mmCIF file of the N, C-alpha and C atoms, coordinates in Angstrom:
data_MODEL
# 
_entry.id   MODEL 
# 
loop_
_atom_site.group_PDB 
_atom_site.id 
_atom_site.type_symbol 
_atom_site.label_atom_id 
_atom_site.label_alt_id 
_atom_site.label_comp_id 
_atom_site.label_asym_id 
_atom_site.label_entity_id 
_atom_site.label_seq_id 
_atom_site.pdbx_PDB_ins_code 
_atom_site.Cartn_x 
_atom_site.Cartn_y 
_atom_site.Cartn_z 
_atom_site.occupancy 
_atom_site.B_iso_or_equiv 
_atom_site.pdbx_formal_charge 
_atom_site.auth_seq_id 
_atom_site.auth_comp_id 
_atom_site.auth_asym_id 
_atom_site.auth_atom_id 
_atom_site.pdbx_PDB_model_num 
ATOM 1   N N  . MET A 1 1  ? 99.091  129.404 103.630 1.00 0.00 ? 1  MET A N  1 
ATOM 2   C CA . MET A 1 1  ? 98.751  128.202 102.917 1.00 0.00 ? 1  MET A CA 1 
ATOM 3   C C  . MET A 1 1  ? 99.134  128.331 101.444 1.00 0.00 ? 1  MET A C  1 
ATOM 4   N N  . LYS A 1 2  ? 99.120  129.532 100.937 1.00 0.00 ? 2  LYS A N  1 
ATOM 5   C CA . LYS A 1 2  ? 99.472  129.749 99.537  1.00 0.00 ? 2  LYS A CA 1 
ATOM 6   C C  . LYS A 1 2  ? 100.892 129.237 99.255  1.00 0.00 ? 2  LYS A C  1 
ATOM 7   N N  . ARG A 1 3  ? 101.795 129.463 100.192 1.00 0.00 ? 3  ARG A N  1 
ATOM 8   C CA . ARG A 1 3  ? 103.180 129.021 100.025 1.00 0.00 ? 3  ARG A CA 1 
ATOM 9   C C  . ARG A 1 3  ? 103.272 127.490 100.009 1.00 0.00 ? 3  ARG A C  1 
ATOM 10  N N  . VAL A 1 4  ? 102.530 126.850 100.884 1.00 0.00 ? 4  VAL A N  1 
ATOM 11  C CA . VAL A 1 4  ? 102.522 125.386 100.928 1.00 0.00 ? 4  VAL A CA 1 
ATOM 12  C C  . VAL A 1 4  ? 101.983 124.827 99.624  1.00 0.00 ? 4  VAL A C  1 
ATOM 13  N N  . ARG A 1 5  ? 100.920 125.388 99.128  1.00 0.00 ? 5  ARG A N  1 
ATOM 14  C CA . ARG A 1 5  ? 100.305 124.893 97.891  1.00 0.00 ? 5  ARG A CA 1 
ATOM 15  C C  . ARG A 1 5  ? 101.133 125.173 96.657  1.00 0.00 ? 5  ARG A C  1 
ATOM 16  N N  . SER A 1 6  ? 102.085 126.083 96.766  1.00 0.00 ? 6  SER A N  1 
ATOM 17  C CA . SER A 1 6  ? 102.930 126.396 95.610  1.00 0.00 ? 6  SER A CA 1 
ATOM 18  C C  . SER A 1 6  ? 104.054 125.383 95.408  1.00 0.00 ? 6  SER A C  1 
ATOM 19  N N  . VAL A 1 7  ? 104.260 124.489 96.366  1.00 0.00 ? 7  VAL A N  1 
ATOM 20  C CA . VAL A 1 7  ? 105.303 123.471 96.247  1.00 0.00 ? 7  VAL A CA 1 
ATOM 21  C C  . VAL A 1 7  ? 104.918 122.503 95.141  1.00 0.00 ? 7  VAL A C  1 
ATOM 22  N N  . ASP A 1 8  ? 105.839 122.263 94.229  1.00 0.00 ? 8  ASP A N  1 
ATOM 23  C CA . ASP A 1 8  ? 105.607 121.342 93.124  1.00 0.00 ? 8  ASP A CA 1 
ATOM 24  C C  . ASP A 1 8  ? 106.115 119.960 93.526  1.00 0.00 ? 8  ASP A C  1 
ATOM 25  N N  . GLY A 1 9  ? 105.221 119.016 93.713  1.00 0.00 ? 9  GLY A N  1 
ATOM 26  C CA . GLY A 1 9  ? 105.618 117.671 94.098  1.00 0.00 ? 9  GLY A CA 1 
ATOM 27  C C  . GLY A 1 9  ? 105.028 117.283 95.439  1.00 0.00 ? 9  GLY A C  1 
ATOM 28  N N  . THR A 1 10 ? 105.503 116.158 95.938  1.00 0.00 ? 10 THR A N  1 
ATOM 29  C CA . THR A 1 10 ? 105.007 115.599 97.190  1.00 0.00 ? 10 THR A CA 1 
ATOM 30  C C  . THR A 1 10 ? 105.873 116.047 98.349  1.00 0.00 ? 10 THR A C  1 
ATOM 31  N N  . VAL A 1 11 ? 105.251 116.336 99.470  1.00 0.00 ? 11 VAL A N  1 
ATOM 32  C CA . VAL A 1 11 ? 105.960 116.766 100.676 1.00 0.00 ? 11 VAL A CA 1 
ATOM 33  C C  . VAL A 1 11 ? 105.625 115.788 101.796 1.00 0.00 ? 11 VAL A C  1 
ATOM 34  N N  . LEU A 1 12 ? 106.627 115.373 102.554 1.00 0.00 ? 12 LEU A N  1 
ATOM 35  C CA . LEU A 1 12 ? 106.442 114.503 103.705 1.00 0.00 ? 12 LEU A CA 1 
ATOM 36  C C  . LEU A 1 12 ? 106.742 115.316 104.950 1.00 0.00 ? 12 LEU A C  1 
ATOM 37  N N  . LEU A 1 13 ? 105.832 115.260 105.919 1.00 0.00 ? 13 LEU A N  1 
ATOM 38  C CA . LEU A 1 13 ? 105.970 116.081 107.112 1.00 0.00 ? 13 LEU A CA 1 
ATOM 39  C C  . LEU A 1 13 ? 105.731 115.240 108.354 1.00 0.00 ? 13 LEU A C  1 
ATOM 40  N N  . PHE A 1 14 ? 106.639 115.339 109.300 1.00 0.00 ? 14 PHE A N  1 
ATOM 41  C CA . PHE A 1 14 ? 106.497 114.703 110.608 1.00 0.00 ? 14 PHE A CA 1 
ATOM 42  C C  . PHE A 1 14 ? 106.375 115.822 111.632 1.00 0.00 ? 14 PHE A C  1 
ATOM 43  N N  . SER A 1 15 ? 105.388 115.733 112.507 1.00 0.00 ? 15 SER A N  1 
ATOM 44  C CA . SER A 1 15 ? 105.214 116.789 113.500 1.00 0.00 ? 15 SER A CA 1 
ATOM 45  C C  . SER A 1 15 ? 104.303 116.303 114.620 1.00 0.00 ? 15 SER A C  1 
ATOM 46  N N  . SER A 1 16 ? 104.034 117.201 115.556 1.00 0.00 ? 16 SER A N  1 
ATOM 47  C CA . SER A 1 16 ? 103.115 116.885 116.648 1.00 0.00 ? 16 SER A CA 1 
ATOM 48  C C  . SER A 1 16 ? 101.679 116.907 116.136 1.00 0.00 ? 16 SER A C  1 
ATOM 49  N N  . ALA A 1 17 ? 100.823 116.189 116.830 1.00 0.00 ? 17 ALA A N  1 
ATOM 50  C CA . ALA A 1 17 ? 99.415  116.131 116.437 1.00 0.00 ? 17 ALA A CA 1 
ATOM 51  C C  . ALA A 1 17 ? 98.777  117.516 116.466 1.00 0.00 ? 17 ALA A C  1 
ATOM 52  N N  . HIS A 1 18 ? 99.150  118.343 117.438 1.00 0.00 ? 18 HIS A N  1 
ATOM 53  C CA . HIS A 1 18 ? 98.549  119.676 117.550 1.00 0.00 ? 18 HIS A CA 1 
ATOM 54  C C  . HIS A 1 18 ? 98.816  120.506 116.295 1.00 0.00 ? 18 HIS A C  1 
ATOM 55  N N  . PHE A 1 19 ? 100.068 120.521 115.847 1.00 0.00 ? 19 PHE A N  1 
ATOM 56  C CA . PHE A 1 19 ? 100.408 121.276 114.640 1.00 0.00 ? 19 PHE A CA 1 
ATOM 57  C C  . PHE A 1 19 ? 99.708  120.701 113.416 1.00 0.00 ? 19 PHE A C  1 
ATOM 58  N N  . LEU A 1 20 ? 99.719  119.381 113.271 1.00 0.00 ? 20 LEU A N  1 
ATOM 59  C CA . LEU A 1 20 ? 99.135  118.752 112.087 1.00 0.00 ? 20 LEU A CA 1 
ATOM 60  C C  . LEU A 1 20 ? 97.624  118.946 112.019 1.00 0.00 ? 20 LEU A C  1 
ATOM 61  N N  . ARG A 1 21 ? 96.972  118.970 113.155 1.00 0.00 ? 21 ARG A N  1 
ATOM 62  C CA . ARG A 1 21 ? 95.539  119.220 113.171 1.00 0.00 ? 21 ARG A CA 1 
ATOM 63  C C  . ARG A 1 21 ? 95.231  120.638 112.693 1.00 0.00 ? 21 ARG A C  1 
ATOM 64  N N  . VAL A 1 22 ? 96.029  121.602 113.122 1.00 0.00 ? 22 VAL A N  1 
ATOM 65  C CA . VAL A 1 22 ? 95.843  122.988 112.668 1.00 0.00 ? 22 VAL A CA 1 
ATOM 66  C C  . VAL A 1 22 ? 96.161  123.086 111.177 1.00 0.00 ? 22 VAL A C  1 
ATOM 67  N N  . LEU A 1 23 ? 97.207  122.405 110.732 1.00 0.00 ? 23 LEU A N  1 
ATOM 68  C CA . LEU A 1 23 ? 97.541  122.413 109.305 1.00 0.00 ? 23 LEU A CA 1 
ATOM 69  C C  . LEU A 1 23 ? 96.371  121.875 108.481 1.00 0.00 ? 23 LEU A C  1 
ATOM 70  N N  . ALA A 1 24 ? 95.769  120.785 108.917 1.00 0.00 ? 24 ALA A N  1 
ATOM 71  C CA . ALA A 1 24 ? 94.628  120.214 108.194 1.00 0.00 ? 24 ALA A CA 1 
ATOM 72  C C  . ALA A 1 24 ? 93.451  121.187 108.165 1.00 0.00 ? 24 ALA A C  1 
ATOM 73  N N  . ALA A 1 25 ? 93.177  121.820 109.284 1.00 0.00 ? 25 ALA A N  1 
ATOM 74  C CA . ALA A 1 25 ? 92.079  122.792 109.328 1.00 0.00 ? 25 ALA A CA 1 
ATOM 75  C C  . ALA A 1 25 ? 92.333  123.931 108.344 1.00 0.00 ? 25 ALA A C  1 
ATOM 76  N N  . ARG A 1 26 ? 93.526  124.467 108.362 1.00 0.00 ? 26 ARG A N  1 
ATOM 77  C CA . ARG A 1 26 ? 93.857  125.571 107.454 1.00 0.00 ? 26 ARG A CA 1 
ATOM 78  C C  . ARG A 1 26 ? 93.842  125.101 105.998 1.00 0.00 ? 26 ARG A C  1 
ATOM 79  N N  . TRP A 1 27 ? 94.284  123.861 105.745 1.00 0.00 ? 27 TRP A N  1 
ATOM 80  C CA . TRP A 1 27 ? 94.276  123.273 104.395 1.00 0.00 ? 27 TRP A CA 1 
ATOM 81  C C  . TRP A 1 27 ? 92.861  123.306 103.811 1.00 0.00 ? 27 TRP A C  1 
ATOM 82  N N  . LEU A 1 28 ? 91.897  123.030 104.669 1.00 0.00 ? 28 LEU A N  1 
ATOM 83  C CA . LEU A 1 28 ? 90.496  123.003 104.239 1.00 0.00 ? 28 LEU A CA 1 
ATOM 84  C C  . LEU A 1 28 ? 89.832  124.372 104.251 1.00 0.00 ? 28 LEU A C  1 
ATOM 85  N N  . GLY A 1 29 ? 90.577  125.399 104.654 1.00 0.00 ? 29 GLY A N  1 
ATOM 86  C CA . GLY A 1 29 ? 90.025  126.748 104.689 1.00 0.00 ? 29 GLY A CA 1 
ATOM 87  C C  . GLY A 1 29 ? 89.314  127.083 105.981 1.00 0.00 ? 29 GLY A C  1 
ATOM 88  N N  . LEU A 1 30 ? 89.473  126.234 106.996 1.00 0.00 ? 30 LEU A N  1 
ATOM 89  C CA . LEU A 1 30 ? 88.868  126.488 108.300 1.00 0.00 ? 30 LEU A CA 1 
ATOM 90  C C  . LEU A 1 30 ? 89.774  127.374 109.142 1.00 0.00 ? 30 LEU A C  1 
ATOM 91  N N  . GLU A 1 31 ? 89.218  127.995 110.141 1.00 0.00 ? 31 GLU A N  1 
ATOM 92  C CA . GLU A 1 31 ? 90.024  128.747 111.100 1.00 0.00 ? 31 GLU A CA 1 
ATOM 93  C C  . GLU A 1 31 ? 90.808  127.745 111.948 1.00 0.00 ? 31 GLU A C  1 
ATOM 94  N N  . PRO A 1 32 ? 91.925  128.155 112.554 1.00 0.00 ? 32 PRO A N  1 
ATOM 95  C CA . PRO A 1 32 ? 92.716  127.237 113.377 1.00 0.00 ? 32 PRO A CA 1 
ATOM 96  C C  . PRO A 1 32 ? 91.901  126.541 114.468 1.00 0.00 ? 32 PRO A C  1 
ATOM 97  N N  . GLU A 1 33 ? 90.879  127.205 114.986 1.00 0.00 ? 33 GLU A N  1 
ATOM 98  C CA . GLU A 1 33 ? 90.044  126.599 116.023 1.00 0.00 ? 33 GLU A CA 1 
ATOM 99  C C  . GLU A 1 33 ? 89.329  125.343 115.527 1.00 0.00 ? 33 GLU A C  1 
ATOM 100 N N  . GLY A 1 34 ? 89.172  125.215 114.224 1.00 0.00 ? 34 GLY A N  1 
ATOM 101 C CA . GLY A 1 34 ? 88.536  124.034 113.639 1.00 0.00 ? 34 GLY A CA 1 
ATOM 102 C C  . GLY A 1 34 ? 89.346  122.771 113.844 1.00 0.00 ? 34 GLY A C  1 
ATOM 103 N N  . ALA A 1 35 ? 90.609  122.918 114.230 1.00 0.00 ? 35 ALA A N  1 
ATOM 104 C CA . ALA A 1 35 ? 91.482  121.760 114.454 1.00 0.00 ? 35 ALA A CA 1 
ATOM 105 C C  . ALA A 1 35 ? 90.974  120.870 115.576 1.00 0.00 ? 35 ALA A C  1 
ATOM 106 N N  . ARG A 1 36 ? 90.179  121.413 116.466 1.00 0.00 ? 36 ARG A N  1 
ATOM 107 C CA . ARG A 1 36 ? 89.689  120.613 117.596 1.00 0.00 ? 36 ARG A CA 1 
ATOM 108 C C  . ARG A 1 36 ? 88.790  119.469 117.144 1.00 0.00 ? 36 ARG A C  1 
ATOM 109 N N  . TYR A 1 37 ? 88.312  119.518 115.911 1.00 0.00 ? 37 TYR A N  1 
ATOM 110 C CA . TYR A 1 37 ? 87.441  118.465 115.395 1.00 0.00 ? 37 TYR A CA 1 
ATOM 111 C C  . TYR A 1 37 ? 88.200  117.303 114.765 1.00 0.00 ? 37 TYR A C  1 
ATOM 112 N N  . PHE A 1 38 ? 89.520  117.414 114.687 1.00 0.00 ? 38 PHE A N  1 
ATOM 113 C CA . PHE A 1 38 ? 90.335  116.374 114.053 1.00 0.00 ? 38 PHE A CA 1 
ATOM 114 C C  . PHE A 1 38 ? 91.119  115.603 115.105 1.00 0.00 ? 38 PHE A C  1 
ATOM 115 N N  . LEU A 1 39 ? 90.918  114.315 115.169 1.00 0.00 ? 39 LEU A N  1 
ATOM 116 C CA . LEU A 1 39 ? 91.617  113.451 116.105 1.00 0.00 ? 39 LEU A CA 1 
ATOM 117 C C  . LEU A 1 39 ? 92.807  112.808 115.399 1.00 0.00 ? 39 LEU A C  1 
ATOM 118 N N  . LEU A 1 40 ? 93.959  112.807 116.045 1.00 0.00 ? 40 LEU A N  1 
ATOM 119 C CA . LEU A 1 40 ? 95.141  112.144 115.494 1.00 0.00 ? 40 LEU A CA 1 
ATOM 120 C C  . LEU A 1 40 ? 95.773  111.259 116.554 1.00 0.00 ? 40 LEU A C  1 
ATOM 121 N N  . GLY A 1 41 ? 96.001  109.999 116.208 1.00 0.00 ? 41 GLY A N  1 
ATOM 122 C CA . GLY A 1 41 ? 96.664  109.080 117.105 1.00 0.00 ? 41 GLY A CA 1 
ATOM 123 C C  . GLY A 1 41 ? 98.169  109.078 116.876 1.00 0.00 ? 41 GLY A C  1 
ATOM 124 N N  . THR A 1 42 ? 98.896  108.519 117.828 1.00 0.00 ? 42 THR A N  1 
ATOM 125 C CA . THR A 1 42 ? 100.346 108.408 117.715 1.00 0.00 ? 42 THR A CA 1 
ATOM 126 C C  . THR A 1 42 ? 100.707 107.525 116.531 1.00 0.00 ? 42 THR A C  1 
ATOM 127 N N  . ALA A 1 43 ? 101.666 107.956 115.751 1.00 0.00 ? 43 ALA A N  1 
ATOM 128 C CA . ALA A 1 43 ? 102.192 107.231 114.586 1.00 0.00 ? 43 ALA A CA 1 
ATOM 129 C C  . ALA A 1 43 ? 101.164 107.054 113.473 1.00 0.00 ? 43 ALA A C  1 
ATOM 130 N N  . SER A 1 44 ? 100.117 107.852 113.476 1.00 0.00 ? 44 SER A N  1 
ATOM 131 C CA . SER A 1 44 ? 99.110  107.731 112.417 1.00 0.00 ? 44 SER A CA 1 
ATOM 132 C C  . SER A 1 44 ? 99.596  108.397 111.136 1.00 0.00 ? 44 SER A C  1 
ATOM 133 N N  . LEU A 1 45 ? 99.012  107.974 110.033 1.00 0.00 ? 45 LEU A N  1 
ATOM 134 C CA . LEU A 1 45 ? 99.325  108.532 108.728 1.00 0.00 ? 45 LEU A CA 1 
ATOM 135 C C  . LEU A 1 45 ? 98.118  109.299 108.212 1.00 0.00 ? 45 LEU A C  1 
ATOM 136 N N  . SER A 1 46 ? 98.384  110.430 107.579 1.00 0.00 ? 46 SER A N  1 
ATOM 137 C CA . SER A 1 46 ? 97.323  111.243 106.991 1.00 0.00 ? 46 SER A CA 1 
ATOM 138 C C  . SER A 1 46 ? 97.850  111.865 105.709 1.00 0.00 ? 46 SER A C  1 
ATOM 139 N N  . THR A 1 47 ? 96.951  112.159 104.778 1.00 0.00 ? 47 THR A N  1 
ATOM 140 C CA . THR A 1 47 ? 97.357  112.861 103.560 1.00 0.00 ? 47 THR A CA 1 
ATOM 141 C C  . THR A 1 47 ? 96.399  114.005 103.280 1.00 0.00 ? 47 THR A C  1 
ATOM 142 N N  . LEU A 1 48 ? 96.963  115.104 102.874 1.00 0.00 ? 48 LEU A N  1 
ATOM 143 C CA . LEU A 1 48 ? 96.198  116.249 102.398 1.00 0.00 ? 48 LEU A CA 1 
ATOM 144 C C  . LEU A 1 48 ? 96.422  116.295 100.897 1.00 0.00 ? 48 LEU A C  1 
ATOM 145 N N  . THR A 1 49 ? 95.358  116.433 100.154 1.00 0.00 ? 49 THR A N  1 
ATOM 146 C CA . THR A 1 49 ? 95.467  116.372 98.702  1.00 0.00 ? 49 THR A CA 1 
ATOM 147 C C  . THR A 1 49 ? 94.410  117.273 98.078  1.00 0.00 ? 49 THR A C  1 
ATOM 148 N N  . TYR A 1 50 ? 94.132  117.057 96.807  1.00 0.00 ? 50 TYR A N  1 
ATOM 149 C CA . TYR A 1 50 ? 93.138  117.846 96.086  1.00 0.00 ? 50 TYR A CA 1 
ATOM 150 C C  . TYR A 1 50 ? 92.121  116.919 95.430  1.00 0.00 ? 50 TYR A C  1 
ATOM 151 N N  . GLU A 1 51 ? 90.869  117.373 95.349  1.00 0.00 ? 51 GLU A N  1 
ATOM 152 C CA . GLU A 1 51 ? 89.827  116.600 94.664  1.00 0.00 ? 51 GLU A CA 1 
ATOM 153 C C  . GLU A 1 51 ? 90.122  116.540 93.163  1.00 0.00 ? 51 GLU A C  1 
ATOM 154 N N  . HIS A 1 52 ? 90.203  117.678 92.528  1.00 0.00 ? 52 HIS A N  1 
ATOM 155 C CA . HIS A 1 52 ? 90.514  117.736 91.093  1.00 0.00 ? 52 HIS A CA 1 
ATOM 156 C C  . HIS A 1 52 ? 91.683  118.664 90.790  1.00 0.00 ? 52 HIS A C  1 
ATOM 157 N N  . ASN A 1 53 ? 91.784  119.752 91.537  1.00 0.00 ? 53 ASN A N  1 
ATOM 158 C CA . ASN A 1 53 ? 92.837  120.736 91.307  1.00 0.00 ? 53 ASN A CA 1 
ATOM 159 C C  . ASN A 1 53 ? 93.086  121.493 92.615  1.00 0.00 ? 53 ASN A C  1 
ATOM 160 N N  . PRO A 1 54 ? 94.125  122.324 92.658  1.00 0.00 ? 54 PRO A N  1 
ATOM 161 C CA . PRO A 1 54 ? 94.474  123.023 93.903  1.00 0.00 ? 54 PRO A CA 1 
ATOM 162 C C  . PRO A 1 54 ? 93.386  123.916 94.501  1.00 0.00 ? 54 PRO A C  1 
ATOM 163 N N  . SER A 1 55 ? 92.357  124.211 93.763  1.00 0.00 ? 55 SER A N  1 
ATOM 164 C CA . SER A 1 55 ? 91.276  125.013 94.340  1.00 0.00 ? 55 SER A CA 1 
ATOM 165 C C  . SER A 1 55 ? 90.281  124.148 95.126  1.00 0.00 ? 55 SER A C  1 
ATOM 166 N N  . GLU A 1 56 ? 90.520  122.818 95.160  1.00 0.00 ? 56 GLU A N  1 
ATOM 167 C CA . GLU A 1 56 ? 89.620  121.902 95.852  1.00 0.00 ? 56 GLU A CA 1 
ATOM 168 C C  . GLU A 1 56 ? 90.384  121.021 96.844  1.00 0.00 ? 56 GLU A C  1 
ATOM 169 N N  . PRO A 1 57 ? 90.901  121.602 97.938  1.00 0.00 ? 57 PRO A N  1 
ATOM 170 C CA . PRO A 1 57 ? 91.654  120.818 98.915  1.00 0.00 ? 57 PRO A CA 1 
ATOM 171 C C  . PRO A 1 57 ? 90.756  119.850 99.686  1.00 0.00 ? 57 PRO A C  1 
ATOM 172 N N  . VAL A 1 58 ? 91.258  118.655 99.926  1.00 0.00 ? 58 VAL A N  1 
ATOM 173 C CA . VAL A 1 58 ? 90.526  117.633 100.677 1.00 0.00 ? 58 VAL A CA 1 
ATOM 174 C C  . VAL A 1 58 ? 91.499  116.851 101.560 1.00 0.00 ? 58 VAL A C  1 
ATOM 175 N N  . ILE A 1 59 ? 90.938  116.097 102.490 1.00 0.00 ? 59 ILE A N  1 
ATOM 176 C CA . ILE A 1 59 ? 91.721  115.147 103.270 1.00 0.00 ? 59 ILE A CA 1 
ATOM 177 C C  . ILE A 1 59 ? 91.606  113.807 102.561 1.00 0.00 ? 59 ILE A C  1 
ATOM 178 N N  . GLY A 1 60 ? 92.730  113.270 102.095 1.00 0.00 ? 60 GLY A N  1 
ATOM 179 C CA . GLY A 1 60 ? 92.727  112.008 101.377 1.00 0.00 ? 60 GLY A CA 1 
ATOM 180 C C  . GLY A 1 60 ? 92.749  110.807 102.303 1.00 0.00 ? 60 GLY A C  1 
ATOM 181 N N  . LEU A 1 61 ? 93.423  110.943 103.423 1.00 0.00 ? 61 LEU A N  1 
ATOM 182 C CA . LEU A 1 61 ? 93.546  109.879 104.417 1.00 0.00 ? 61 LEU A CA 1 
ATOM 183 C C  . LEU A 1 61 ? 93.734  110.563 105.755 1.00 0.00 ? 61 LEU A C  1 
ATOM 184 N N  . TRP A 1 62 ? 93.096  110.029 106.790 1.00 0.00 ? 62 TRP A N  1 
ATOM 185 C CA . TRP A 1 62 ? 93.225  110.683 108.092 1.00 0.00 ? 62 TRP A CA 1 
ATOM 186 C C  . TRP A 1 62 ? 93.315  109.662 109.221 1.00 0.00 ? 62 TRP A C  1 
ATOM 187 N N  . ASN A 1 63 ? 94.322  109.823 110.057 1.00 0.00 ? 63 ASN A N  1 
ATOM 188 C CA . ASN A 1 63 ? 94.491  109.061 111.286 1.00 0.00 ? 63 ASN A CA 1 
ATOM 189 C C  . ASN A 1 63 ? 94.555  107.550 111.042 1.00 0.00 ? 63 ASN A C  1 
ATOM 190 N N  . ASP A 1 64 ? 95.209  107.138 109.988 1.00 0.00 ? 64 ASP A N  1 
ATOM 191 C CA . ASP A 1 64 ? 95.331  105.721 109.647 1.00 0.00 ? 64 ASP A CA 1 
ATOM 192 C C  . ASP A 1 64 ? 96.431  105.087 110.499 1.00 0.00 ? 64 ASP A C  1 
ATOM 193 N N  . THR A 1 65 ? 96.071  104.099 111.278 1.00 0.00 ? 65 THR A N  1 
ATOM 194 C CA . THR A 1 65 ? 97.049  103.408 112.133 1.00 0.00 ? 65 THR A CA 1 
ATOM 195 C C  . THR A 1 65 ? 97.140  101.918 111.793 1.00 0.00 ? 65 THR A C  1 
ATOM 196 N N  . ARG A 1 66 ? 96.668  101.515 110.627 1.00 0.00 ? 66 ARG A N  1 
ATOM 197 C CA . ARG A 1 66 ? 96.722  100.096 110.259 1.00 0.00 ? 66 ARG A CA 1 
ATOM 198 C C  . ARG A 1 66 ? 98.131  99.540  110.288 1.00 0.00 ? 66 ARG A C  1 
ATOM 199 N N  . HIS A 1 67 ? 99.106  100.354 109.897 1.00 0.00 ? 67 HIS A N  1 
ATOM 200 C CA . HIS A 1 67 ? 100.491 99.874  109.882 1.00 0.00 ? 67 HIS A CA 1 
ATOM 201 C C  . HIS A 1 67 ? 100.995 99.554  111.287 1.00 0.00 ? 67 HIS A C  1 
ATOM 202 N N  . VAL A 1 68 ? 100.491 100.255 112.285 1.00 0.00 ? 68 VAL A N  1 
ATOM 203 C CA . VAL A 1 68 ? 100.881 100.003 113.672 1.00 0.00 ? 68 VAL A CA 1 
ATOM 204 C C  . VAL A 1 68 ? 100.308 98.666  114.119 1.00 0.00 ? 68 VAL A C  1 
ATOM 205 N N  . SER A 1 69 ? 99.042  98.409  113.825 1.00 0.00 ? 69 SER A N  1 
ATOM 206 C CA . SER A 1 69 ? 98.402  97.152  114.179 1.00 0.00 ? 69 SER A CA 1 
ATOM 207 C C  . SER A 1 69 ? 99.059  95.978  113.464 1.00 0.00 ? 69 SER A C  1 
ATOM 208 N N  . ALA A 1 70 ? 99.404  96.149  112.196 1.00 0.00 ? 70 ALA A N  1 
ATOM 209 C CA . ALA A 1 70 ? 100.051 95.096  111.430 1.00 0.00 ? 70 ALA A CA 1 
ATOM 210 C C  . ALA A 1 70 ? 101.407 94.764  112.021 1.00 0.00 ? 70 ALA A C  1 
ATOM 211 N N  . HIS A 1 71 ? 102.139 95.772  112.448 1.00 0.00 ? 71 HIS A N  1 
ATOM 212 C CA . HIS A 1 71 ? 103.454 95.552  113.064 1.00 0.00 ? 71 HIS A CA 1 
ATOM 213 C C  . HIS A 1 71 ? 103.310 94.766  114.361 1.00 0.00 ? 71 HIS A C  1 
ATOM 214 N N  . ARG A 1 72 ? 102.324 95.085  115.160 1.00 0.00 ? 72 ARG A N  1 
ATOM 215 C CA . ARG A 1 72 ? 102.086 94.372  116.418 1.00 0.00 ? 72 ARG A CA 1 
ATOM 216 C C  . ARG A 1 72 ? 101.728 92.915  116.147 1.00 0.00 ? 72 ARG A C  1 
ATOM 217 N N  . LEU A 1 73 ? 100.951 92.661  115.093 1.00 0.00 ? 73 LEU A N  1 
ATOM 218 C CA . LEU A 1 73 ? 100.617 91.276  114.757 1.00 0.00 ? 73 LEU A CA 1 
ATOM 219 C C  . LEU A 1 73 ? 101.848 90.486  114.370 1.00 0.00 ? 73 LEU A C  1 
ATOM 220 N N  . GLU A 1 74 ? 102.740 91.086  113.606 1.00 0.00 ? 74 GLU A N  1 
ATOM 221 C CA . GLU A 1 74 ? 103.973 90.422  113.199 1.00 0.00 ? 74 GLU A CA 1 
ATOM 222 C C  . GLU A 1 74 ? 104.853 90.116  114.402 1.00 0.00 ? 74 GLU A C  1 
ATOM 223 N N  . GLU A 1 75 ? 104.913 91.030  115.348 1.00 0.00 ? 75 GLU A N  1 
ATOM 224 C CA . GLU A 1 75 ? 105.739 90.829  116.547 1.00 0.00 ? 75 GLU A CA 1 
ATOM 225 C C  . GLU A 1 75 ? 105.208 89.699  117.418 1.00 0.00 ? 75 GLU A C  1 
ATOM 226 N N  . SER A 1 76 ? 103.907 89.485  117.410 1.00 0.00 ? 76 SER A N  1 
ATOM 227 C CA . SER A 1 76 ? 103.316 88.467  118.272 1.00 0.00 ? 76 SER A CA 1 
ATOM 228 C C  . SER A 1 76 ? 103.441 87.053  117.722 1.00 0.00 ? 76 SER A C  1 
ATOM 229 N N  . LYS A 1 77 ? 103.876 86.913  116.475 1.00 0.00 ? 77 LYS A N  1 
ATOM 230 C CA . LYS A 1 77 ? 104.019 85.581  115.850 1.00 0.00 ? 77 LYS A CA 1 
ATOM 231 C C  . LYS A 1 77 ? 105.261 84.882  116.338 1.00 0.00 ? 77 LYS A C  1 
# 
């Protein structure tokens, strides 16, 4: 995780839900087994960020699928 946090700037990552759930758990300092508590839907958006500084990792957004619902509404018009 130290290597990930050393990146200067924003990183965009696309991956499977299994990997991203483990990444989120490790981001928060949990063991990989903690990933079982995080649900991720298909095409969902999530952000990992910091509360005030890199010593305070948090989940900024998790499993947001509003864009998927909005797209479906547009298609139905």
